[in-house]
C-alpha positions in Angstrom: -107.9 -60.4 42.2 -109.5 -63.8 41.4 -111.3 -64.2 38.2 -113.6 -67.2 37.9 -114.3 -68.5 34.4 -117.6 -70.2 34.2 -117.2 -73.0 31.8 -118.5 -76.5 31.4 -115.3 -77.7 33.0 -115.8 -75.4 36.0 -119.3 -76.7 36.6 -118.4 -80.3 36.1 -115.7 -79.9 38.8 -118.6 -78.8 41.0 -120.6 -81.9 40.2 -117.5 -84.0 41.0 -117.3 -82.3 44.4 -120.9 -83.6 45.0 -119.8 -87.0 43.9 -117.1 -87.0 46.5 -119.7 -86.1 49.1 -121.6 -89.2 48.1 -118.4 -91.3 48.3 -117.8 -90.1 51.8 -121.4 -91.2 52.8 -120.8 -94.7 51.2 -123.2 -93.8 48.4 -122.4 -94.6 44.8 -120.3 -91.5 43.9 -122.5 -89.5 41.5 -122.9 -85.8 41.8 -124.9 -83.2 39.9 -125.4 -79.5 39.7 -128.0 -77.5 37.7 -126.9 -74.2 36.3 -129.0 -71.4 35.0 -127.5 -68.1 33.8 -124.0 -69.2 34.9 -125.3 -69.7 38.5 -125.5 -73.0 40.3 -129.2 -73.2 41.4 -129.0 -76.8 42.7 -126.4 -79.2 44.0 -127.0 -82.9 44.7 -125.5 -86.3 45.1 -126.8 -89.8 45.3 -128.8 -90.5 48.5 -130.3 -93.9 47.7 -128.7 -95.6 50.8 -129.2 -92.6 53.1 -132.9 -92.2 52.2 -133.5 -95.9 51.5 -135.0 -94.8 48.2 -134.0 -96.2 44.8 -135.1 -93.0 43.1 -132.8 -90.7 45.1 -130.3 -90.4 42.3 -128.2 -87.2 42.1 -130.1 -86.0 39.0 -133.5 -86.5 40.6 -132.4 -84.6 43.7 -131.0 -81.8 41.5 -134.1 -81.6 39.4 -136.3 -81.2 42.4 -134.1 -78.6 44.0 -133.8 -76.6 40.7 -137.5 -76.6 40.2 -138.1 -75.4 43.7 -135.5 -72.7 43.2 -137.1 -71.5 40.0 -140.7 -72.0 41.2 -141.6 -74.1 38.2 -141.1 -77.6 36.8 -139.5 -76.7 33.5 -135.7 -76.4 33.3 -135.4 -75.5 29.6 -133.0 -72.6 30.3 -130.8 -74.8 32.5 -127.9 -77.2 32.1 -127.5 -80.4 34.2 -123.8 -81.3 34.9 -123.5 -84.9 36.2 -120.5 -87.0 36.9 -122.0 -90.2 35.4 -124.3 -90.7 32.4 -127.9 -90.6 33.5 -129.8 -93.9 33.8 -133.1 -94.4 32.0 -135.1 -93.2 35.0 -133.1 -90.0 35.2 -133.2 -89.5 31.5 -137.0 -89.8 31.6 -137.2 -87.2 34.4 -134.9 -85.0 32.3 -137.4 -85.3 29.4 -140.2 -84.1 31.6 -138.2 -81.1 32.9 -137.3 -80.2 29.3 -133.8 -79.5 30.5 -131.9 -77.4 27.9 -128.6 -79.3 28.1 -127.0 -82.3 29.8 -123.2 -82.5 30.3 -122.0 -85.8 31.7 -118.5 -87.0 32.5 -118.2 -90.8 32.5 -120.4 -93.1 30.3 -122.4 -95.8 32.1 -121.8 -98.9 30.0 -124.3 -100.9 32.1 -127.2 -98.6 32.8 -126.8 -95.4 30.8 -129.7 -94.1 28.8 -127.6 -94.1 25.6 -127.6 -97.9 25.6 -131.2 -97.8 24.3 -130.3 -96.2 21.0 -133.6 -94.4 21.3 -134.4 -90.7 21.9 -135.5 -90.7 25.5 -134.5 -87.0 26.2 -136.6 -84.0 25.1 -135.9 -83.2 21.4 -134.6 -79.8 22.4 -132.1 -81.1 25.0 -128.4 -80.9 23.9 -125.9 -83.5 25.1 -122.2 -83.2 25.8 -120.3 -86.2 27.2 -116.8 -87.2 28.3 -115.9 -84.0 30.2 -113.5 -85.0 33.0 -114.6 -88.6 32.5 -111.3 -90.0 33.8 -111.7 -88.3 37.1 -115.2 -89.5 37.5 -114.4 -93.1 36.4 -111.5 -93.2 38.9 -113.8 -92.2 41.7 -116.3 -94.9 40.7 -113.5 -97.5 40.5 -112.2 -96.6 44.0 -115.7 -96.8 45.4 -116.4 -100.3 44.0 -113.0 -101.6 44.9 -113.5 -100.4 48.5 -116.9 -102.1 48.5 -115.5 -105.4 47.3 -112.9 -105.3 50.1 -115.5 -105.1 52.7 
C-alpha cells in the first residue's frame, strides 16, 4: 500500500517536474503548480519561446489554468508552488488573483519581486521560500551553461 503525504515538499517536487519539461523544450526551466484542497488543479511551465510570448511565464499559465478549473478569477484558497521566485509581472498577477500562499524554491537575484522591497503581493498572501532551492538552482545553472555552449 502506498501512502502519499501531501506536503509543501511534495508539491514543490511537482513544480520541479514542470521545470524539467521546460528544460527539455529549451525554455528557461521554471515550473509551477496550483494546489487547492491538497489537489493539483493546474500545472504549467515556461512557454515564452514556444508561444513567442514574453508573458507566458509558468506562473501566468498556472493562474489561467487554475482560474478556468475553478470557474472564477480569485485563487484565495489556493497555493502556488513555483521553482523560481516570481518576477514583478507574475507577482502583480498573483496580487490580482488574491492567491492565498506562494511557495517558491530558488530566489531570483536579478528579477525577483522581492528586490523591490515593496509589498507587491496581496496583503493576505503568505510567502514561503527556499524549499528545494538547490535542486531548482542546479537546473537553472545547467540550462544557462548549456545555452552558453551553443
